[in-house]
DSSP file (Angstrom, degrees, kcal/mol; ACC not computed):
  #  RESIDUE AA STRUCTURE BP1 BP2  ACC     N-H-->O    O-->H-N    N-H-->O    O-->H-N    TCO  KAPPA ALPHA  PHI   PSI    X-CA   Y-CA   Z-CA
    1    1 A M              0   0    0      0, 0.0     2,-0.4     0, 0.0     0, 0.0   0.000 360.0 360.0 360.0 140.6   -3.8  110.6  115.3
    2    2 A R        -     0   0    0      1,-0.0     2,-0.3     0, 0.0     0, 0.0  -0.718 360.0-135.7 -93.0 133.0   -0.5  109.8  113.7
    3    3 A K        -     0   0    0     -2,-0.4     2,-0.4     1,-0.0    -1,-0.0  -0.671  20.1-126.0 -85.9 140.1    0.5  111.2  110.4
    4    4 A S        -     0   0    0     -2,-0.3     2,-0.6     1,-0.0    -1,-0.0  -0.714  17.2-146.5 -87.2 135.9    2.0  108.9  107.9
    5    5 A I        -     0   0    0     -2,-0.4     2,-0.3     2,-0.0    -1,-0.0  -0.877  14.6-161.2-102.1 123.9    5.4  109.9  106.5
    6    6 A S        +     0   0    0     -2,-0.6     2,-0.3     2,-0.0    -2,-0.0  -0.783  35.2  92.8-106.2 152.3    6.0  108.9  102.9
    7    7 A G        -     0   0    0     -2,-0.3     2,-0.3     2,-0.0    -2,-0.0  -0.937  69.4 -60.9 156.7-174.8    9.3  108.7  101.2
    8    8 A F        -     0   0    0     -2,-0.3     2,-0.1     1,-0.0    -2,-0.0  -0.755  42.7-127.6-101.2 145.5   12.2  106.4  100.4
    9    9 A T     >  -     0   0    0     -2,-0.3     4,-2.1     1,-0.1     5,-0.2  -0.441  28.3-109.2 -82.1 164.5   14.4  104.7  102.9
   10   10 A I  H  > S+     0   0    0      1,-0.2     4,-2.5     2,-0.2     5,-0.2   0.883 119.6  55.2 -61.4 -38.5   18.1  104.9  102.7
   11   11 A V  H  > S+     0   0    0      2,-0.2     4,-2.3     1,-0.2    -1,-0.2   0.919 107.5  48.9 -61.8 -44.5   18.3  101.2  101.7
   12   12 A E  H  > S+     0   0    0      1,-0.2     4,-2.1     2,-0.2    -1,-0.2   0.912 111.8  49.1 -62.8 -42.0   16.0  101.8   98.7
   13   13 A L  H  X S+     0   0    0     -4,-2.1     4,-2.4     1,-0.2    -2,-0.2   0.901 110.5  50.6 -64.1 -40.9   18.0  104.9   97.6
   14   14 A L  H  X S+     0   0    0     -4,-2.5     4,-2.5     2,-0.2    -1,-0.2   0.898 108.5  52.0 -64.3 -40.0   21.2  102.9   97.8
   15   15 A I  H  X S+     0   0    0     -4,-2.3     4,-2.4     2,-0.2    -1,-0.2   0.929 110.4  48.2 -61.9 -44.4   19.8  100.1   95.7
   16   16 A V  H  X S+     0   0    0     -4,-2.1     4,-2.5     1,-0.2    -2,-0.2   0.914 111.6  49.9 -61.9 -43.3   18.7  102.6   93.1
   17   17 A I  H  X S+     0   0    0     -4,-2.4     4,-2.3     2,-0.2    -2,-0.2   0.909 111.0  49.1 -63.5 -42.2   22.2  104.2   93.1
   18   18 A V  H  X S+     0   0    0     -4,-2.5     4,-2.4     2,-0.2    -2,-0.2   0.922 111.4  49.2 -62.9 -44.7   23.9  100.8   92.7
   19   19 A V  H  X S+     0   0    0     -4,-2.4     4,-2.4     1,-0.2    -2,-0.2   0.922 111.5  48.9 -62.0 -43.9   21.6   99.8   89.8
   20   20 A I  H  X S+     0   0    0     -4,-2.5     4,-2.4     1,-0.2    -1,-0.2   0.906 110.9  51.5 -62.4 -41.0   22.3  103.1   88.0
   21   21 A G  H  X S+     0   0    0     -4,-2.3     4,-2.2     2,-0.2    -2,-0.2   0.904 109.9  48.6 -62.2 -42.5   26.0  102.6   88.6
   22   22 A I  H  X S+     0   0    0     -4,-2.4     4,-2.0     2,-0.2    -2,-0.2   0.930 112.4  48.1 -63.9 -46.0   25.9   99.1   87.1
   23   23 A L  H  X S+     0   0    0     -4,-2.4     4,-2.1     1,-0.2    -2,-0.2   0.899 110.8  51.7 -61.8 -41.1   24.0  100.3   84.1
   24   24 A A  H  X S+     0   0    0     -4,-2.4     4,-2.3     1,-0.2    -1,-0.2   0.902 108.8  50.4 -63.5 -41.2   26.4  103.2   83.5
   25   25 A S  H  X S+     0   0    0     -4,-2.2     4,-2.2     2,-0.2    -1,-0.2   0.879 109.4  51.4 -66.8 -36.1   29.4  100.9   83.6
   26   26 A I  H  X S+     0   0    0     -4,-2.0     4,-2.4     2,-0.2    -1,-0.2   0.922 111.0  48.2 -63.9 -43.9   27.8   98.6   81.1
   27   27 A V  H  X S+     0   0    0     -4,-2.1     4,-2.5     2,-0.2    -2,-0.2   0.906 111.1  50.2 -63.3 -42.6   27.1  101.5   78.7
   28   28 A I  H  X S+     0   0    0     -4,-2.3     4,-2.3     2,-0.2    -2,-0.2   0.920 111.7  47.4 -64.0 -44.0   30.7  102.9   79.1
   29   29 A V  H  X S+     0   0    0     -4,-2.2     4,-2.1     1,-0.2    -1,-0.2   0.923 113.7  47.9 -63.1 -44.1   32.2   99.5   78.3
   30   30 A A  H  X S+     0   0    0     -4,-2.4     4,-2.1     1,-0.2    -2,-0.2   0.902 111.0  51.2 -63.8 -40.6   29.9   99.0   75.3
   31   31 A Y  H  X S+     0   0    0     -4,-2.5     4,-2.3     2,-0.2    -1,-0.2   0.908 108.7  50.7 -64.0 -42.8   30.7  102.5   74.0
   32   32 A T  H  X S+     0   0    0     -4,-2.3     4,-2.2     1,-0.2    -1,-0.2   0.917 110.9  49.2 -61.5 -43.3   34.5  101.9   74.3
   33   33 A G  H  X S+     0   0    0     -4,-2.1     4,-2.3     1,-0.2    -1,-0.2   0.883 110.4  50.5 -63.4 -38.8   34.2   98.7   72.3
   34   34 A I  H  X S+     0   0    0     -4,-2.1     4,-2.4     2,-0.2    -1,-0.2   0.891 108.8  51.9 -67.2 -39.2   32.1  100.4   69.6
   35   35 A Q  H  X S+     0   0    0     -4,-2.3     4,-2.3     2,-0.2    -2,-0.2   0.927 111.1  47.3 -62.0 -45.0   34.7  103.2   69.3
   36   36 A T  H  X S+     0   0    0     -4,-2.2     4,-2.2     1,-0.2   110,-0.3   0.920 112.5  49.4 -62.6 -44.4   37.5  100.7   68.8
   37   37 A Q  H  X S+     0   0    0     -4,-2.3     4,-2.3     1,-0.2    -1,-0.2   0.900 110.7  50.2 -62.2 -41.7   35.5   98.7   66.3
   38   38 A A  H  X S+     0   0    0     -4,-2.4     4,-2.3     2,-0.2    -1,-0.2   0.894 109.2  51.9 -64.5 -40.0   34.6  101.9   64.4
   39   39 A S  H  X S+     0   0    0     -4,-2.3     4,-1.9     1,-0.2    79,-0.5   0.917 111.3  46.9 -61.8 -43.4   38.3  102.9   64.3
   40   40 A N  H  X S+     0   0    0     -4,-2.2     4,-2.5     2,-0.2    -2,-0.2   0.881 110.5  52.0 -67.6 -37.9   39.3   99.5   62.9
   41   41 A I  H  X S+     0   0    0     -4,-2.3     4,-2.5     2,-0.2    -1,-0.2   0.899 108.0  52.7 -63.9 -40.0   36.5   99.6   60.3
   42   42 A K  H  X S+     0   0    0     -4,-2.3     4,-2.1     2,-0.2    -2,-0.2   0.908 110.4  47.7 -60.8 -42.4   37.8  103.0   59.2
   43   43 A T  H  X S+     0   0    0     -4,-1.9     4,-2.8     2,-0.2    -2,-0.2   0.918 110.9  50.0 -67.2 -43.4   41.3  101.6   58.8
   44   44 A V  H  X S+     0   0    0     -4,-2.5     4,-2.7     1,-0.2    -2,-0.2   0.917 110.7  50.5 -60.7 -43.0   40.1   98.6   56.8
   45   45 A A  H  X S+     0   0    0     -4,-2.5     4,-2.3     2,-0.2    -1,-0.2   0.909 112.0  47.1 -62.1 -42.2   38.1  100.9   54.5
   46   46 A A  H  X S+     0   0    0     -4,-2.1     4,-2.8     2,-0.2     5,-0.2   0.922 112.0  50.0 -65.6 -43.6   41.1  103.1   53.9
   47   47 A V  H  X S+     0   0    0     -4,-2.8     4,-2.7     1,-0.2    -2,-0.2   0.922 111.3  49.5 -60.4 -44.7   43.4  100.1   53.2
   48   48 A N  H  X S+     0   0    0     -4,-2.7     4,-2.2     2,-0.2    -1,-0.2   0.920 112.5  47.1 -60.8 -44.6   40.8   98.7   50.8
   49   49 A S  H  X S+     0   0    0     -4,-2.3     4,-2.2     2,-0.2    -2,-0.2   0.926 114.2  46.5 -64.5 -45.1   40.6  102.0   48.9
   50   50 A W  H  X S+     0   0    0     -4,-2.8     4,-2.8     2,-0.2     5,-0.2   0.909 111.5  51.7 -64.3 -41.7   44.3  102.5   48.8
   51   51 A A  H  X S+     0   0    0     -4,-2.7     4,-2.3    -5,-0.2    -1,-0.2   0.915 110.5  48.5 -61.7 -42.3   44.9   98.9   47.6
   52   52 A A  H  X S+     0   0    0     -4,-2.2     4,-2.2    -5,-0.2    -1,-0.2   0.915 112.7  48.3 -63.4 -42.1   42.4   99.4   44.8
   53   53 A A  H  X S+     0   0    0     -4,-2.2     4,-2.3     2,-0.2    -2,-0.2   0.902 111.1  50.0 -65.3 -40.9   44.0  102.6   43.7
   54   54 A I  H  X S+     0   0    0     -4,-2.8     4,-2.3     1,-0.2    -1,-0.2   0.897 111.1  49.4 -64.6 -39.9   47.5  101.1   43.8
   55   55 A Q  H  X S+     0   0    0     -4,-2.3     4,-2.4     2,-0.2    -2,-0.2   0.879 109.3  52.0 -67.5 -36.7   46.2   98.2   41.6
   56   56 A L  H  X S+     0   0    0     -4,-2.2     4,-2.5     2,-0.2    -2,-0.2   0.921 110.2  48.8 -62.8 -42.8   44.6  100.6   39.2
   57   57 A Y  H  X S+     0   0    0     -4,-2.3     4,-3.2     2,-0.2     6,-0.4   0.925 110.5  51.7 -59.2 -45.3   47.9  102.5   38.9
   58   58 A R  H  X S+     0   0    0     -4,-2.3     4,-2.1     1,-0.2    -2,-0.2   0.905 111.9  45.4 -60.1 -44.0   49.7   99.1   38.4
   59   59 A V  H  < S+     0   0    0     -4,-2.4    -1,-0.2     2,-0.2    -2,-0.2   0.916 117.7  44.5 -65.4 -43.0   47.3   98.2   35.6
   60   60 A D  H  < S+     0   0    0     -4,-2.5    -2,-0.2    -5,-0.2    -1,-0.2   0.900 127.1  26.7 -69.0 -43.2   47.5  101.6   34.0
   61   61 A K  H  < S-     0   0    0     -4,-3.2    -3,-0.2     2,-0.3    -2,-0.2   0.592 100.0-121.0-101.3 -13.6   51.3  102.0   34.2
   62   62 A G  S  < S+     0   0    0     -4,-2.1     2,-0.3    -5,-0.4    -4,-0.2   0.538  85.4  57.2  85.0   5.4   52.5   98.4   34.2
   63   63 A S  S    S-     0   0    0     -6,-0.4    -2,-0.3    -5,-0.2    -1,-0.2  -0.977  91.9 -86.4-156.9 165.2   54.3   98.7   37.6
   64   64 A F        -     0   0    0     -2,-0.3    -9,-0.1    72,-0.1   -10,-0.0  -0.436  55.7 -95.5 -72.0 151.9   53.6   99.5   41.2
   65   65 A P        -     0   0    0      0, 0.0    -1,-0.1     0, 0.0     2,-0.1  -0.458  41.5-127.5 -68.6 139.5   53.8  103.2   42.1
   66   66 A P        -     0   0    0      0, 0.0     2,-0.4     0, 0.0    39,-0.1  -0.414  12.7-151.7 -81.9 162.6   57.2  104.2   43.6
   67   67 A S     >  -     0   0    0     -2,-0.1     4,-0.8     1,-0.1    69,-0.1  -0.988   3.5-159.5-134.1 125.8   57.8  106.0   46.8
   68   68 A A  T  4 S+     0   0    0     -2,-0.4     2,-1.5     1,-0.1    -1,-0.1   0.731  72.7  85.7 -78.1 -22.6   60.8  108.2   47.2
   69   69 A T  T >4 S-     0   0    0      3,-0.3     3,-2.4     1,-0.2    -1,-0.1  -0.608 127.1 -56.0 -87.5  86.6   60.9  108.2   51.0
   70   70 A Q  T 34 S-     0   0    0     -2,-1.5    -1,-0.2     1,-0.3    -2,-0.1   0.822  98.6 -65.9  47.6  38.5   62.8  105.0   51.8
   71   71 A N  T 3< S+     0   0    0     -4,-0.8    65,-2.6     1,-0.2    66,-0.6   0.593 116.1  98.0  65.6  14.0   60.3  103.0   49.8
   72   72 A N  E <   -A  135   0A   0     -3,-2.4     2,-0.4    63,-0.2    -3,-0.3  -0.966  45.4-177.2-131.7 147.7   57.5  103.7   52.2
   73   73 A S  E     -A  134   0A   0     61,-1.9    61,-2.9    -2,-0.4    25,-0.3  -0.964  27.2-126.9-141.7 128.7   54.6  106.2   52.3
   74   74 A C  E     -A  133   0A   0     23,-2.0     2,-0.4    -2,-0.4    25,-0.3  -0.429  36.2-115.4 -63.6 147.7   52.1  106.6   55.1
   75   75 A L  S    S+     0   0    0     57,-2.8    57,-0.4    23,-0.1     2,-0.3  -0.761  74.9  47.3 -95.4 132.8   48.6  106.4   53.7
   76   76 A G  S    S-     0   0    0     -2,-0.4     2,-0.1    40,-0.2    40,-0.1  -0.890  94.5 -46.3 136.6-166.5   46.3  109.4   53.9
   77   77 A S    >>  -     0   0    0     -2,-0.3     3,-1.7    37,-0.3     4,-0.5  -0.412  60.0 -96.9 -91.3 173.8   46.8  113.1   53.1
   78   78 A T  T 34 S+     0   0    0      1,-0.3    20,-0.1     2,-0.1    -1,-0.1   0.657 126.6  49.3 -67.1 -13.0   49.8  115.2   54.1
   79   79 A S  T 34 S+     0   0    0      1,-0.1     3,-0.3     3,-0.1    -1,-0.3   0.365  85.0  91.4-104.6   5.2   47.7  116.4   57.0
   80   80 A T  T <4 S+     0   0    0     -3,-1.7     2,-1.4     1,-0.3    -2,-0.1   0.950  85.5  48.4 -63.3 -49.9   46.6  113.0   58.3
   81   81 A Y  S  < S-     0   0    0     -4,-0.5    -1,-0.3     7,-0.2    17,-0.1  -0.637  81.7-179.9 -97.4  79.0   49.4  112.4   60.7
   82   82 A T        -     0   0    0     -2,-1.4     2,-1.4    -3,-0.3     4,-0.3  -0.351  41.6 -93.5 -77.7 160.0   49.5  115.7   62.5
   83   83 A N        +     0   0    0      1,-0.1     5,-0.2     5,-0.1    -1,-0.1  -0.605  60.3 151.2 -78.0  96.0   52.0  116.4   65.3
   84   84 A V  S    S-     0   0    0     -2,-1.4    -1,-0.1     3,-0.6    -2,-0.1  -0.268  86.0 -62.1-118.6  43.7   50.0  115.3   68.4
   85   85 A G  S    S+     0   0    0      0, 0.0    -2,-0.1     0, 0.0     3,-0.1   0.306 133.9  72.8  96.2  -8.8   53.0  114.3   70.5
   86   86 A Y  S >  S-     0   0    0      1,-0.4     3,-0.6    -4,-0.3    42,-0.1   0.258  99.2-117.4-119.3  10.0   54.1  111.6   68.1
   87   87 A G  T 3   -     0   0    0      1,-0.2    -3,-0.6     3,-0.0    -1,-0.4  -0.306  45.7 -64.3  79.7-171.8   55.5  113.6   65.3
   88   88 A V  T 3  S+     0   0    0     -5,-0.2    10,-0.4    -3,-0.1     2,-0.3   0.081 100.9 109.2 -99.7  22.7   54.1  113.6   61.8
   89   89 A F    <   -     0   0    0     -3,-0.6     8,-0.2     3,-0.2     3,-0.2  -0.688  53.0-160.6-105.8 152.1   55.1  109.9   61.3
   90   90 A C  S    S+     0   0    0      6,-2.2    40,-2.3    -2,-0.3     2,-0.3   0.715  85.4  26.9 -98.2 -24.6   52.9  106.8   61.0
   91   91 A W  B    S-E  129   0B   0      5,-0.6     2,-0.4     2,-0.3    38,-0.2  -0.687 121.6 -45.2-145.6  84.2   55.4  104.1   61.8
   92   92 A G  S    S-     0   0    0     36,-2.3    -3,-0.2    -2,-0.3    36,-0.1  -0.771  90.0 -42.9  97.6-137.0   58.4  104.9   63.9
   93   93 A T  S >  S+     0   0    0     -2,-0.4     3,-1.1     1,-0.3    -2,-0.3   0.007  94.5   3.0-115.4-142.8   60.5  108.0   63.4
   94   94 A S  T 3  S+     0   0    0      1,-0.2    -1,-0.3    -5,-0.1    -5,-0.0   0.038 118.4  29.0 -51.6 152.1   61.9  110.0   60.4
   95   95 A Y  T 3  S+     0   0    0     -3,-0.1     2,-0.4     1,-0.1    -1,-0.2   0.453  92.3 102.3  75.1   6.7   61.2  108.9   56.8
   96   96 A W    <   +     0   0    0     -3,-1.1    -6,-2.2   -23,-0.1    -5,-0.6  -0.546  56.9 103.4-114.6  65.8   57.8  107.4   57.8
   97   97 A D  S    S-     0   0    0     -2,-0.4   -23,-2.0   -25,-0.3     2,-0.6  -0.704  84.9 -65.8-130.6-177.6   55.5  110.1   56.6
   98   98 A V        -     0   0    0    -10,-0.4     2,-0.7   -25,-0.3   -23,-0.1  -0.656  50.9-135.1 -75.2 118.7   53.2  110.7   53.7
   99   99 A D     >  -     0   0    0     -2,-0.6     4,-2.5   -25,-0.3     5,-0.2  -0.666   9.2-155.5 -78.3 113.6   55.3  110.9   50.6
  100  100 A A  H  > S+     0   0    0     -2,-0.7     4,-2.1     1,-0.2    -1,-0.2   0.844  93.2  53.7 -61.1 -34.8   54.1  113.9   48.6
  101  101 A G  H  > S+     0   0    0      2,-0.2     4,-2.1     1,-0.2    -1,-0.2   0.917 109.9  46.5 -65.7 -43.6   55.5  112.4   45.4
  102  102 A F  H  > S+     0   0    0      1,-0.2     4,-2.0     2,-0.2    -2,-0.2   0.911 111.6  52.2 -62.6 -43.0   53.6  109.1   45.9
  103  103 A L  H  X S+     0   0    0     -4,-2.5     4,-1.0     1,-0.2    -2,-0.2   0.887 108.8  50.3 -61.5 -39.8   50.5  111.1   46.8
  104  104 A A  H  < S+     0   0    0     -4,-2.1     3,-0.4     1,-0.2    -1,-0.2   0.904 110.3  49.8 -65.8 -41.4   50.8  113.1   43.6
  105  105 A L  H  < S+     0   0    0     -4,-2.1    -1,-0.2     1,-0.2    -2,-0.2   0.859 114.4  45.6 -63.3 -34.5   51.2  109.9   41.5
  106  106 A M  H >X S+     0   0    0     -4,-2.0     4,-2.3     1,-0.2     3,-1.7   0.614  85.4  94.3 -86.2 -12.7   48.1  108.4   43.2
  107  107 A A  H 3X S+     0   0    0     -4,-1.0     4,-2.4    -3,-0.4    -1,-0.2   0.853  82.5  52.6 -51.8 -43.3   45.9  111.5   42.9
  108  108 A P  H 34 S+     0   0    0      0, 0.0    -1,-0.3     0, 0.0    -2,-0.1   0.773 119.1  37.2 -64.7 -21.2   44.2  110.4   39.6
  109  109 A Y  H <4 S+     0   0    0     -3,-1.7    -2,-0.2    -4,-0.2    -3,-0.1   0.690 127.6  31.5-101.6 -23.2   43.3  107.0   41.2
  110  110 A I  H  < S-     0   0    0     -4,-2.3     3,-0.3     1,-0.2    -3,-0.2   0.615  99.7-135.8-112.1 -18.7   42.5  108.1   44.7
  111  111 A G     <  -     0   0    0     -4,-2.4    -1,-0.2    -5,-0.4    -2,-0.1  -0.327  39.7 -57.1  90.3-174.7   41.0  111.6   44.2
  112  112 A N  S    S+     0   0    0      1,-0.2    -1,-0.2    -2,-0.1    -5,-0.1   0.635 127.1  55.0 -82.3 -15.4   41.6  114.8   46.0
  113  113 A N  S    S-     0   0    0     -3,-0.3    -1,-0.2    -6,-0.1     3,-0.1  -0.751  82.3-154.3-119.6  83.7   40.5  113.5   49.4
  114  114 A P        -     0   0    0      0, 0.0   -37,-0.3     0, 0.0    -3,-0.1  -0.251  28.8-100.3 -59.5 140.6   42.7  110.4   50.1
  115  115 A P        -     0   0    0      0, 0.0   -72,-0.0     0, 0.0   -73,-0.0  -0.362  39.6-147.4 -60.2 137.6   41.1  107.8   52.4
  116  116 A E        -     0   0    0    -40,-0.1   -40,-0.2    -3,-0.1   -70,-0.1  -0.932   0.9-143.6-115.5 126.0   42.5  108.2   55.9
  117  117 A P        -     0   0    0      0, 0.0     2,-0.2     0, 0.0   -74,-0.1  -0.329  42.6 -82.0 -73.6 166.4   43.0  105.3   58.3
  118  118 A D        -     0   0    0    -79,-0.5    13,-0.9    26,-0.1    26,-0.2  -0.509  39.6-160.8 -66.4 137.4   42.4  105.7   62.0
  119  119 A I        +     0   0    0     -2,-0.2     2,-0.2    11,-0.2    -1,-0.1   0.034  33.1 146.6-114.4  27.0   45.6  107.3   63.5
  120  120 A T        -     0   0    0      1,-0.1    11,-0.3   -81,-0.0     2,-0.2  -0.470  56.8-111.4 -62.8 129.2   45.1  106.5   67.2
  121  121 A H        -     0   0    0     -2,-0.2     2,-0.5     9,-0.1     9,-0.2  -0.436  33.8-163.4 -65.9 129.4   48.5  105.9   68.7
  122  122 A I        +     0   0    0      7,-2.4     7,-0.4    -2,-0.2     2,-0.2  -0.968  50.0   8.9-117.0 127.2   49.1  102.3   69.6
  123  123 A G  S    S-     0   0    0     -2,-0.5     2,-0.3     5,-0.1     5,-0.1  -0.661  75.1 -93.8 110.0-163.6   51.9  101.4   72.0
  124  124 A G        +     0   0    0     -2,-0.2     3,-0.4     3,-0.1    -2,-0.1  -0.862  68.2  42.8-146.9 178.1   54.2  103.2   74.2
  125  125 A G  S    S-     0   0    0     -2,-0.3     0, 0.0     1,-0.2     0, 0.0  -0.281 104.4 -46.5  75.7-163.3   57.7  104.7   74.2
  126  126 A A  S    S+     0   0    0      2,-0.1     2,-0.5    -2,-0.0    -1,-0.2   0.703 109.5  92.7 -81.9 -20.8   59.3  106.6   71.5
  127  127 A T        -     0   0    0     -3,-0.4     2,-0.4   -36,-0.0    -3,-0.1  -0.645  67.1-150.4 -82.9 125.0   58.4  104.3   68.6
  128  128 A N        +     0   0    0     -2,-0.5   -36,-2.3   -36,-0.1     2,-0.4  -0.740  18.0 178.6 -98.3 137.1   55.1  105.3   67.0
  129  129 A R  B     +E   91   0B   0     -7,-0.4    -7,-2.4    -2,-0.4     2,-0.3  -0.950  25.7 123.5-138.0 118.6   52.7  102.9   65.4
  130  130 A R        +     0   0    0    -40,-2.3   -11,-0.2    -2,-0.4    -9,-0.1  -0.963  55.4   2.7-165.7 155.0   49.4  104.3   63.9
  131  131 A G  S    S-     0   0    0    -13,-0.9    13,-2.4   -11,-0.3     2,-0.3  -0.374  87.2 -70.1  70.5-139.1   47.5  104.3   60.7
  132  132 A A  E     - B   0 143A   0    -57,-0.4   -57,-2.8    11,-0.2     2,-0.3  -0.980  36.1-158.9-153.5 157.6   48.9  102.4   57.7
  133  133 A F  E     -AB  74 142A   0      9,-2.3     9,-2.4    -2,-0.3     2,-0.4  -0.972  14.6-131.4-141.9 159.9   51.7  102.6   55.1
  134  134 A Y  E     -AB  73 141A   0    -61,-2.9   -61,-1.9    -2,-0.3     2,-0.6  -0.918  12.6-151.8-109.6 133.1   52.5  101.3   51.7
  135  135 A N  E  >> -AB  72 140A   0      5,-2.9     5,-1.1    -2,-0.4     4,-0.9  -0.934   5.5-167.8-106.1 118.3   55.9   99.7   50.9
  136  136 A S  T  45S+     0   0    0    -65,-2.6   -64,-0.1    -2,-0.6    -1,-0.1   0.584  81.7  54.2 -84.6  -9.9   56.8  100.2   47.2
  137  137 A T  T  45S+     0   0    0    -66,-0.6    -1,-0.2     1,-0.1   -73,-0.1   0.916 122.8  22.8 -86.3 -50.3   59.6   97.6   47.2
  138  138 A S  T  45S-     0   0    0    -67,-0.2    37,-0.2     2,-0.1    38,-0.2   0.458 104.1-126.5 -97.7  -2.6   57.8   94.6   48.5
  139  139 A H  T  <5 +     0   0    0     -4,-0.9    36,-2.6     1,-0.2    37,-0.5   0.971  60.1 124.2  59.0  66.2   54.4   95.8   47.5
  140  140 A Y  E   < -BC 135 174A   0     -5,-1.1    -5,-2.9    34,-0.2     2,-0.4  -0.965  52.9-134.5-144.4 163.2   52.3   95.5   50.6
  141  141 A I  E     -BC 134 173A   0     32,-2.2    32,-3.4    -2,-0.3     2,-0.4  -0.986  19.4-163.1-117.1 130.9   50.2   97.7   52.9
  142  142 A R  E     -BC 133 172A   0     -9,-2.4    -9,-2.3    -2,-0.4     2,-0.3  -0.956  12.2-179.4-115.8 133.5   50.8   97.4   56.6
  143  143 A A  E     -BC 132 171A   0     28,-2.4    28,-2.5    -2,-0.4     2,-0.4  -0.942  22.4-129.4-134.0 152.9   48.1   98.7   59.1
  144  144 A M  E     - C   0 170A   0    -13,-2.4     2,-0.3    -2,-0.3    26,-0.2  -0.826  22.7-176.0-101.3 139.5   47.6   99.0   62.8
  145  145 A F  E     - C   0 169A   0     24,-2.4    24,-2.6    -2,-0.4     2,-0.3  -0.983  11.6-145.9-132.4 145.2   44.5   97.8   64.6
  146  146 A S  E    S+ C   0 168A   0     -2,-0.3    22,-0.2  -110,-0.3  -106,-0.1  -0.830  71.5  15.7-113.3 151.4   43.6   98.1   68.2
  147  147 A G  S    S+     0   0    0     20,-1.7     2,-0.3    -2,-0.3    -1,-0.2   0.630  99.5 100.2  71.1  15.1   41.6   95.8   70.5
  148  148 A V        -     0   0    0     -3,-0.2    -1,-0.2    19,-0.2    -3,-0.1  -0.913  55.3-157.7-128.9 158.3   41.8   92.7   68.3
  149  149 A S  S    S+     0   0    0     -2,-0.3     2,-0.3     1,-0.1    -1,-0.1   0.504  79.9  46.8-111.3  -8.9   44.0   89.6   68.3
  150  150 A T  S    S-     0   0    0     19,-0.1    -1,-0.1    12,-0.0    19,-0.1  -0.947  91.0-100.1-130.7 155.0   43.6   88.6   64.6
  151  151 A C        -     0   0    0     -2,-0.3     2,-0.1    19,-0.1     8,-0.1  -0.491  37.2-119.2 -73.5 136.8   43.8   90.7   61.4
  152  152 A P        -     0   0    0      0, 0.0    -1,-0.1     0, 0.0     2,-0.1  -0.476  34.6-104.3 -70.7 147.6   40.5   91.8   59.9
  153  153 A S        -     0   0    0     -2,-0.1     2,-0.3     2,-0.0  -109,-0.0  -0.382  43.5-173.5 -69.9 153.2   40.0   90.5   56.3
  154  154 A S    >   -     0   0    0      3,-0.3     3,-0.7    -3,-0.1  -109,-0.1  -0.994  38.2-132.6-148.0 148.2   40.4   93.0   53.6
  155  155 A S  T 3  S+     0   0    0     -2,-0.3    -2,-0.0     1,-0.2    -1,-0.0   0.483  94.1  88.9 -77.8  -1.1   39.9   93.1   49.9
  156  156 A A  T 3  S-     0   0    0      1,-0.3    -1,-0.2  -112,-0.1    -3,-0.0   0.862 105.4 -81.8 -62.9 -36.4   43.5   94.6   49.7
  157  157 A G    <   -     0   0    0     -3,-0.7    -3,-0.3    19,-0.1    -1,-0.3  -0.903  64.1 -36.5 153.3 179.2   45.0   91.2   49.4
  158  158 A P        -     0   0    0      0, 0.0    16,-2.8     0, 0.0     2,-0.6  -0.314  61.0-108.1 -68.7 151.6   46.0   88.1   51.5
  159  159 A I  E     +D  173   0A   0     14,-0.2    14,-0.2     1,-0.2     3,-0.1  -0.694  40.0 173.3 -78.3 121.4   47.5   88.6   54.9
  160  160 A E  E     +     0   0A   0     12,-3.0     2,-0.3    -2,-0.6    -1,-0.2   0.589  61.9   8.3-108.5 -12.5   51.2   87.8   54.6
  161  161 A A  E     -D  172   0A   0     11,-1.1    11,-2.8     2,-0.0    -1,-0.3  -0.973  57.9-176.7-162.5 152.2   52.5   88.8   58.0
  162  162 A T  E     -D  171   0A   0     -2,-0.3     2,-0.3     9,-0.2     9,-0.2  -0.948   2.4-177.9-144.2 164.7   51.2   89.9   61.4
  163  163 A G  E     -D  170   0A   0      7,-1.8     7,-3.1    -2,-0.3     2,-0.4  -0.957  26.6-118.7-164.0 148.8   52.6   91.0   64.7
  164  164 A V  E     -D  169   0A   0     -2,-0.3     2,-0.4     5,-0.2     5,-0.3  -0.732  26.8-177.4 -90.0 137.5   51.5   92.1   68.2
  165  165 A Y  E >   -D  168   0A   0      3,-2.4     3,-2.2    -2,-0.4     2,-0.1  -0.882  54.8 -66.5-139.4 105.9   52.4   95.6   69.3
  166  166 A Y  T 3  S-     0   0    0     -2,-0.4    -1,-0.1     1,-0.3   -44,-0.0  -0.317 120.1 -10.3  50.6-118.1   51.4   96.6   72.8
  167  167 A D  T 3  S+     0   0    0     -2,-0.1   -20,-1.7    -3,-0.1    -1,-0.3   0.112 132.7  55.0 -97.3  23.1   47.6   96.7   72.8
  168  168 A G  E <   -CD 146 165A   0     -3,-2.2    -3,-2.4   -22,-0.2     2,-0.3  -0.749  69.9-128.7-138.6-174.0   47.3   96.4   69.1
  169  169 A I  E     -CD 145 164A   0    -24,-2.6   -24,-2.4    -5,-0.3     2,-0.4  -0.996  13.0-141.7-140.5 141.0   48.2   94.2   66.1
  170  170 A W  E     -CD 144 163A   0     -7,-3.1    -7,-1.8    -2,-0.3     2,-0.4  -0.870  16.1-163.0-104.6 144.8   49.8   95.1   62.8
  171  171 A C  E     -CD 143 162A   0    -28,-2.5   -28,-2.4    -2,-0.4     2,-0.6  -0.985   6.8-152.7-129.0 132.8   48.6   93.3   59.7
  172  172 A Q  E     -CD 142 161A   0    -11,-2.8   -12,-3.0    -2,-0.4   -11,-1.1  -0.927   9.5-162.7-111.7 119.1   50.5   93.2   56.4
  173  173 A Y  E     -CD 141 159A   0    -32,-3.4   -32,-2.2    -2,-0.6   -14,-0.2  -0.887  16.0-133.2-105.1 122.6   48.4   92.8   53.2
  174  174 A S  E     -C  140   0A   0    -16,-2.8   -34,-0.2    -2,-0.5   -35,-0.1  -0.519  15.9-170.4 -76.1 137.2   50.2   91.6   50.0
  175  175 A L              0   0    0    -36,-2.6   -35,-0.2   -37,-0.2    -1,-0.1   0.444 360.0 360.0-102.1  -3.0   49.4   93.5   46.8
  176  176 A N              0   0    0    -37,-0.5    -1,-0.1   -38,-0.2   -36,-0.1   0.468 360.0 360.0 -72.9 360.0   51.2   91.0   44.6
């Protein structure tokens, strides 16, 4: 009498492995998209909070807050833009950091834990683009977003300028 051998054939095992591989790739793609979306939402939330604080300062003092560092200040705390290969700057090279004087002026309006935009480096080369900054001369906030082709809407103000930068886009929100 012949004994029956039970088990899976090689073809059945290969089909299962292929299906698992396809499912894993779908999950990885979805996860990457969710991470990018979360980073952009974090930046929009920070921009909205900073814009509201700047407008409160404007109402209280009768003018926009100044920034001593070439009229720009990166948004966040002094430890937001850590040196991770791109320097401590948010937008380019020197003079593009968190202005401690601006941060001190904004403390009553923003609190002790300033909102921090996502600081994922976007682009290549020596020029750095990440996070967001405030321009005290023209009164706008400019922020970097990744994985999108249009600027997200923000309560910060109307979008007055945009630009593509490598795999991201910068959006300039008017505070006037």
